[in-house]
N, C-alpha and C positions, 0 to 999 in steps of 0.2 A: 098129419100125424108125424111124418118124418121130420119136419121142422121142430116140432115139440120134443121129439125124442133126442134130437141133436142138442137142443138147449139143456135138457135134463142131463144128458151125458156130459156136457161141458161143466155143468154145476158139480157133478161128481168129480171131474178132473180138478177143479179148483179146490174142492174140499180135500182131495188127496194131496194137492200141493201144500195146503195149510198144515196138514198132518206131517208131511215130510219136513216142512219148515220147523216144526216142533222137535223133530228128531235131530235136525242140524243144529238148532239152538235150544238145547234142553233146559238151560237156566231159566228160572222164573224172571220175567220182565219186571223191572221196577214200575210201581204204580205211579206214573206221571200223567200229565194231561193227555198225551198222545195215546197211551194205553187205555186210559179211561174212555176216550172218545171211540177207540176201536171196539171196546167192549159194548158201548152204547149202540154202535152201528151194527155189531153182531146180533144184539138183541132185536133191533129193528128188522134186520134181515130174517131172523128166525120167525118173527111175526109175519113177515112177507111170505115165507114158506107156508104158514098156516092159512093165510088168506088166499094165496094162490091155489092151494089144494081145494079149499071150499069153493072158490070161484069156478074152478074147472069142473069139480064134481057136480055143482048145482047150475052150471052155465050162467052164472050170475055176473052180468056186465058191470054192475056197480062195484062189486068186489074187485073185479079185474081192473077197472079204471082206478080204483084206490091203489092197487099194487103198482100200476104204471105211474101214477102221480108220486107215490112214495119213493119209487126209484129215482125220480128227478131230484127229490130232496136229498136222498142218501148220496147220490152221485155228486151233488154240489158240495156237501159236507166233506166227503172223502177227497175230492179234488183240492179243496182248501187245506185239508189236513196234509196232503202230500206236498203242497206248496210251502206250508209252514216247516215241515221236516227238511225240505231242500234248503231252506234259508237258515236253519238252526245249526250254527257252528259248534254249539256246546254238546251235541249228540255224538256219542262214540260211533264210528263207522258201522260196526256190526249191528248195533241197535237200530241205526238209521235204515240199514238195508232191510232188516226184519220188519220194521214199521212200514216201509215203503211197499214191500211185497204183500204184507197183510192188507194194506190199504187197497192195492190193486186187485187182489184176489176177492176181497169182499165186494168191491165195486162190480167186478165181473159176475159174481154170483147174483147180485141184485139185478144186473142187466139181463141175465138169462131168465130170471123169474119174471121180469117185465115182459120178455119175449113170449113166455108161456101164457101169461095173462093176456097179451095182445091177441092171441089166437081166439079168445072168447069175444073180444070187442070188434076186431077187424075182419073183413073178408079175407079169404086165403092169400091173395097177392099182397096184402098189406100187413101180414103177420110180421112182428118185430118192430113195427113202427108205432108212433104215437097216434091216437085216433084223430081223425080229421075234425076240424071245427064244423059245427052245424050252421055257422053264420056265414 
């Protein structure tokens, strides 16, 4: 349980960081492809929250595995987005910083949801890891 509580606390920390970022950069971000992708990933992670909750409540390994798999997809998309931002010379520095930080924060929230889901699938010493192959 302590491992799960730590992951949930960290999710809260990242949510607080995103809120603080909105205070630092209060202007509305232009709707470009980066912002659209971040919104899509935010919606995916919101769904991850719902599925993680149900998986934990019902001790449902299939739902937990779904969250773990979904994290791998989200992680890859957000990593690619960050690489695109780093290469984009047309972005203003302030906006690039905001996008980069949001990308990281969303990635970490998804990772901690994956860790919580892993507590359903894995034995105690393997919490936070991907499930081992049965082959």
